[in-house]
N, C-alpha and C positions, 0 to 999 in steps of 0.2 A: 594679641593678648591671649594667654593660655589660661583657661578656666579650670577649676578643680573638677572632681568627678561628678558633682551634682549641680543641676541648675537650681539656683536659689531665687525664690519668688516671694515678693511681698504682696499679699492679697489684701485689697481694701474693699470692704463691703459693709454697708449699714444693715444688710439683710444676712444674718448668720445665726445659726442655732445657739441657744444658751440654756442654762439650767432651768430657767423659768418657762421658756418656750422652745423646747427641743426640736420642734418641727419648722421653726421660722427659717426661711432661706435654706432648707435642707438640700435643695438641688445644687447650690453652690458648694456646700460642704461635701456632697457626693463627688463632685468634680475634683475638689481638692484632695479628697481621700484617694481617688484613683490616680491622680498625678503623683502622689507620694509613692504609690506602688511602682511607678515607672522611674523612681529615683530622684524626683524633685524634692528639694528641701524648702518647706514653706512656713512662713509666719503669717498669721491672719490678724488684721486690725479691723475691728467692728465698732466704729464710733457710735455712741449712744447719747441721745439728748440728755443734757443735765436737767435733773428734776428737783427744783427747789421745793422746800417743805410745803409751801402754800398751794402748790399744784398737785400734791400727792393725795388730795381728796378725790381725785379722779383716777379710776383704775389704770388708765393708760400711762399716766405719769408715775403712779405708784409702782407699776411694773418696771419702768425704766430704772427707778431707784433700787430695785431688788436685784438687778443684773450684776454679777461680780465683776471686778476690774480685770481679772485674769482667770483663764481656765485652760484645761487641756482636754480635748475631745478626740478620741481615736488617735492619740499620740501627736496631735497637731496643736501647737501653742496658739492661743487666741487671746488677744488683748481687747478690752472694752473701754477705751478712754472716753471721757465725757466731752461734749461740745455744746455750745450755747445756741439754741434755736427757739424762737418764740412759737407758741402754738398757732396752728392755722397754716394752710397752704400758701397764703400770700407772701410768706417769708421764704418760700422754697428757693427762690433765686439767690438768696444771700447765704443759704446753708452751706454751700461748698466752700466759700471763703472762711466762714466761721469754723467749719470743721477743720480746715487746714490750720488756722491759727491756734486752735485748741489742742490739736493732736501732734503738732510738729515736734514738741519736746519729747513726747513719748516715742515718736519715730526716731528721733536722734538717739535715744537710749537703746532702742532695739538695734539700730544700725551700728552701734558701738561694737557689738559682737557678731553681727549678722549683716553681710554686705550682699544685697540682692542683685541679680543680673537684670531683673525686670520687675516692674510694678504692674499688677493686674487689678484693675478696678471693675466694679460691677454696677451698672447704670450710668448714664451720661451725667445726670445730676441727682444728688449732689456729689457722689463719689468720684465721677470722672473728672470734674473740675478740681477737686482736691488732689486727685492724682496728677493733673497737669502741673499744679504748683509744686508738688513733691518731685516731679520729674525735673523741673527747672532747678529746684534746690539741690538735688543730689546728682543731676546729670545721668539719670537712669531711664532707659526706654520705658514707655507706658502703653499698656494695652487696655482697651475699654470694651467690656461686653455690654451690648444693649439688651434690655430684658423685656421691654414692652411699653409700660406706661411712661417711661422716661423719654420715649420718642412719640408714642401715639397720643399722649395726653398732656404731660407737664409743660412742654414748650409752648403750647397754645393757650396756656392760662394767663401768661403775662409776658411783656417784652423782655424783661431781664432774664427770665429762664430761657427764652428763645435765644437771646444773645449768647448766654453761657453754653447752651447746648451746641450752638454753631462753633464756638471756640473749641469745645472738646472734640467734635467731629473733625474739625479742620487741623487739629494739632496733635492728636494722639498718634503714636507710631503705628498703631494698628487698631482698627475698629472691628469688633466681632459681633455678629448678629445671630440670634437663635432661630431666625427664619428669613426666607427670601422676602416675605411681605414687609417685615421690619426693616430689612436692608433698603427696600425701595422707598419707604417713607423717610428714612434717614437721608437718603440721597436727594429727596425732594426738598429737605430742609437746607442742606448744603453738601457739596461734594467733599468727601474726606480726603485726608492726606494721601492715603493709599486705598486701593479697592477694598471694599468691605469683605471680610471672610465670613461665610455662613457656616456655622457649626451647630447643628441641631443638638438639643439636650439629649442626655442618655436616660436610661430607665433602670430603676432598682428591682422591679418585680418580675424580671424575666425568669430567673431560676429560683423559684420559691417552692416550698413544700406545703401541700394542703391536702387534707383528708376530708372525705364526705361528711364524717362525723363533726368536723369543725363547722361546716356549713349549717348543719342541723342545730348545733349548739348555739351558734351566734343568733340564728333566727329565733330559736326558742326563747332566748334570754330577753328579747324585746317583743315577744308575743306574735311572731310570724310563723305560720305553718310552712311545711316544706312544699306544699302544692300551690302556694301563692307565688305570683310573679313579683319580683322586687326591682324597683327602679332606684338607682343611687346617684346622689350628687355629692361631690367632694370639692370643697373650696371654702373661701371666706364668705361669710354671710354679709355680703355687700350688695347694694342695689345694682351696681354695674356687672355683677356676676349673673344677673338674670333671675334672682331668687323669687321675685314677685311674679314674673311670668311663669316660673316653674310651679308655684303654688296655684296660680290661676288655671294653668293647663291640667294639673293633676286633679283639681277639684272636679273638672268636667270628665276626665278619664275615669275617675273613681266611680262616677255615676254609671258609666257605660260598662266598665270592667270592675265589678265589685271585688274580685280576688286579686287586687293589685295593691302593693304597699310601696311607700316612698321612704327611703333613708336619706337623711341630710347629715353629712359628716363635716363638721367645721364649726367655727364660731366667728362672731363679728358684730358690728354695730346694729345690724337689723334683727338680731336674735329675738329681742322682746316683741318687736312689731310682728314678726312672723308667728310667734307663739300666739299672739292675740288673734291673728287671722285664722290660724288653724283651729283655735277654740271656737271662734265665732261660726266657723263652717262645720263644727262638730266632726273634725277629722283627726282628733287626738289618737284614735285607734288605727289610723291609716298612715299618718305622717309622723316619722320618728326623728326628732331633733336630738342627735346623740352627742353633740359637742365635738371637741377636738380629741384625737387619740394619737398616741405615739406613732411616728411615721412607719416604723417596722410592723405595726399592726394594721395599717390601712389595707394592705392586700387581703387580709382576712375578711374584711367587710366587703371588699370588691368581689371576692370569690363567693361570698354568700349571696350575691346579687345576680340579676339577670340582664340588666340594661343600665348603661351609664349615660347621664345627661349633663351637658354644660352649655346652658343658654346665655353665655357671656356676651357683653357688649364689645369688648376689645381685649386682645391678647397678643403676646409674643408667640410662644409655643408652650402651652401649659403642661407641666409634668403630670398633673392629675389625669389628663387625657391619655398620655403615653402609658401610664401605669395601669389604667383601666383596660386599655387594649392589650397590654402584656398579660393581663389576667384573663384574656379571652372574651371580654365583654363587647357586644356591639355598642356603638355610641351614637348619640344624637348631640350635635354641637353646632354652635353658630358659625356661619361662614365669615369669619373675621380673622385677621392676623395670619399667623402661620398654621392655623387649624386645617385649611384645605390642602396644605402640603403633606398632611398625614392622613386625614379622613377623605377617602374617595367616595363621593356621594353615590349610594346604591351598591357599593362594593364591600366596604368594611364599616359602613355607617351611613347616617343621613345628615346632610347639612341643611340648616335652616337659616332664615333671616333673623338677625338679632332684634330684640325688643318686640317679638311677635309671638304672643301666647297662642294664637290660633294655629300658626305653623308648627309650634311645638306640640300642640294637642294632636294634630294630624299625623305627625311623625311618630308620636307615642302609640297612637291607635294602629298605625301601619305595622309597627314592630310587634305589638301585642297580638295582632290578628294573624301574623305570619311568623310563628315560632321557628320553623325550619330556616326561613330566610334570615332571621336575626342571628340564629346560631351560626349560620354560614358566614355572616359578616364578622362575627366575633372571631371565628377561626382565621379568617384572612387578616384581620387586624393583628392578631397575635403573631402570625408569621412575619408580618411587616416589621414589627418592633424587634423581634428576635434577630432579624437579618440586618436591620439598618440603624437601630437606635440603642446601642449599648454604651455604657459609660466607659468601657475599655477602649472602644473606638474613638469616643470623644476625647479622652485623655491623650491618646496617641497623636491625634491630629493637633491637639493643643500644644503638646510637647514639641512637635515638629515646627509649629509656629514660633514658639519661644526660641528655638535654636536658630531659626532663620533671622530673627531680629537681633540676636546677641552674638552671632558667629560662634556659638558654643561648639567646642570639640573636646 
């Protein structure tokens, strides 16, 4: 079969940027953008939970209702069809089938003028299972990228999600993992149809412009002087990101190192609780909860800082970590998931045990007492990202994979 000049891809992901949350799933959008520069023609479907009016009293469901049904971002068409899913993770195992039933008419209409050579889904559940049903309906090869919690967490919540995860791993034409650690966990669940391909994420912040004046200005705006050391955390304010261990460790570090500040960049369900702890410990002038910022501004905050921390409980391969290293920051991160594949303990950062505020405190103390050592780690980390973790390289490998599955020529 002779294909036209472009590989056509239908990307399915419930994690994708929108006008309300432009940073959500930005790593997937970055991959899609770079694939288009290599000549791929892509349509994105981002299913959104249907939000009935009685649920819109909660911010989460009100947000779902505000997402447009269609948008174009960076010349990429994105559809946001609604699907029915009850609140709570107990219904996660059913979400893939519900998603398929609710979006298949939209997919039919898209495929009326756009015939993809491949379907690329992100996460085993619910997207991967929806992709399997679309693969069967349209006889199109399906690729599934594993992202982290879809393998490390969700399958172990209930038997149905485990069953569906096994079906996706067993029947996808190709499984892709963002780390070797995630690959290993997936293979312990069930052996896939083909050997899992490991493709590390790329990084946005390799070639950025930054002036020393920017560093001074950003610090001054939140009351930090240039001679203070700044620790930064970037991520969702969730318990399993280690935010409570971070506050605990910083409280002790602040007593020993008075000229140290902490920036927390992100938002999430623990925001109010963290605010209370910070106030109770009288650390409002030391810990700065600055909320979420546009992704293209994150590197400014990283460059204004001296040390990056990520005491997370579980991960695939976090982009925030790669971006911090690309900005030349030494890192302290949990020894979980794909993190040890990037952070070499004692070389470009320090690895600690998850859920261990004491270990985090000791690592912070070590970095703050040895400025030359930490700067050297930051330099080595930056070199690693520049050499091995670019989106251009990721997109080229992904395109080669698409071609191998479709016999594209």
